[in-house]
N, C-alpha and C positions, 0 to 999 in steps of 0.2 A: 430505510429504504428501497425502494423496488429496486432488482435488477435492472440491467442494461440486457435484456436477453439475446437482443437481436448481434449486440456490441459481441458478447461472451461465445458468440456462435462462430463471430469472422476471427474474434480472436484464437478459439481454439481452435479453429482451421488452418489459423498461419504459423504454429508451432508444428517443430518439427516432432517425429514418433516420439524422439527420447525426454524433447519437450514437456510433450503430452504426459508420458506414463510419468515424470516427476509430481506430478501435481497428484496428491492422497484423495481419492476420492471420499473417503471415510469425511475428510474434514468441510467438502462442500454443500450447501443449504441444497436442499428436494432439489430445486431450478434449475442450479449450476450441474447438479450431478444429469438431470437428466440430458444436460446441450454436451455435458463429458460424455455420457453414454454414446449419445446419438455419435458424437466424431470418435470414438474406440470402435465402435460397430464401424462406422463408413471406412474405416482404415481395417479394418479387421487383425484389432491388437489388444481383444477381450484376453488372450491366450496371456499374454503376455505380463496383464495387470491386475491380471482374477484376483489375486492374492490382496490386491487393496494395499500392499504394503510398496510398493514401488513409488508412491512419491515422498514429498518432503516432510521430513517431520515437522510440525508448528508444535513450537515450543509456545505453551498455553499458560494463563496463569496462574494457573493450578497448579503446576509445578515449581512455581517459588514458593520459598519459606516461610514463615509467618515475618521474620521482618524484612521481607521484600526482597531477598538475594537469590536469583535463581540456583534451584540446583545445577549438578553436574547431569549434562546429556551426553551419553557417547553414541547416540544415533543420530549425529549428524547427516542432514541431508548431502545426496551426492553433491549438486549444484552449488556448494554452497562459497568454491575456490572463485567462481566465475560470479559470486553475488553483489548486489549493491545495494547499500543503505538506504532508509528510506523516511525515519527516523532514528531516534537517536535521546537518549538521555543519561545526565550525568549523574551517580548515584554515592550523595554524602552517607555517610552513616549516621545512622537513626532518620533516616529517610527512607520511602517506601513509593516506587513510579508502579506499583502491579495493579492501580486500576487504570491508569493511564496506556500501561502496555497491554492491559485487556481488551479494552476498547478498542486500542489500533490493531491487535490479533484479532477481534471478531470481525470488526470493519472488512478485513483484506479475506481474511474466510467466507465470510460471505459472497464475499465478490468471485471467488473461484481463484485466488493467489495463492502461491505457493508462499510462506512465508516462515520465517526460521527467530527466536529474540539470540542472541549472541552478546556474552560477557566477556570484557576485555578487563583489563586494568589501565585505568588512564595516566599518563607521562607527567613525571612532575615537570614546572619549567619553574628555574631558581625565581623570577619576575613573579611569578605565581603560585605562592606554594598550595599546594594542596594540604586538605585532610589529611589525616592515614585512613589506609583502606577505599582509597574515594574510587567508584569501579563505572566502565558507561556499558550499558546497553543499548546495541544496536539490531533495529528491525531489517533482515536483510529478506529478500526476496530473487529470485533467480534474474541475471541482468534482464531477461528480456522482457522483462516484466516489470520493468523500473517507473517510464514511466507512466504507466497503468497504475499502477500501485500508488504514485506519487499522485497522482488526479483523484483517486480515489479516497486518499486520505485527506487530500483536501476537501474533498466535495463533505465527508461523510462527518467529519470532524473539525476541519479548522474552518469551515465555511458557517458555519451554525453559530459560532463562537464570534467570528465576525459579522454578520449579521446584527448581530445584539450589542456589538459596540457600535457599527453605525448607525444600531435605531437611537441609540443611548445621543452619539454623537447628531443626530438631525435635531432629536430634543430639544436639544440646546443653544439651536438656531433661531436667528428672529425670521419671522418673513420672509423679510429683502434678501439675507442670506440664504434661504433655503432656497429660491428660485434663481439664484445663480450656480449655486453648488447640485448641479444636477447629473446623474449617474456617469453620461456617457464624458460629463467634463471630468468628475473627478476620478476616473478609472479611465480616461483614457490611453492610458500604456496598455489596459486591460483588453480593453474592447480592438485596441489593436493588435495585439497578439492573437485573440481569437482569429481574426479576419486574415492575417497571415499563415497561420498553421493551415487554416482552410484552406486559402489560396492553394496554398505549396501544397496540399493533399494533393489537389482536385490538378493541378498540374499533374503530379507524378501518374492518376491516372490516365490522365491525357495522353500521356507518353508514352505508357506501357497498352493503350489500346484497351484499357479495361473501361467498360461502361458503368 
């Protein structure tokens, strides 16, 4: 999936200096690095981020042990306290979500979004007893990246899977049924949401006098 470079430039431009420096340049793909470098240069922040270590620690799949459990990581990102979870997995004994985690991390990294995979113990509920040593992995991003990261995951991971399910569903319909079930009818709520968020965005630009 190609990067939306214009969106990436606008997003980097909207970040505070500290939020921009929280991004680990080394975890970005080449195109994202160029956008990042241009914004750093424009703000004259090169001296503060030149060591390449100011950004978030991305918890890569390679850091997982063979049984799928993440190893301890002492270098937690500074933004973790105000982070948002955009994806999570419950890890039962004997299972490994390493590939799912690796795919999600790769997608966010390619988009230039700082991310960190956090491990926590799942609290037991009396009504729903859990097997021993059940843990939860949560993919965390800085709070101000929440909406963007969620949308990127939907676009690059969930939407292709949904498309395949939709194709399978369409193949099972009769000619009469498929004529009635057009996308705008089947997903009227989604089309309405797109119209609403676009309208709200344009109205806010107009309110601020931004063209």
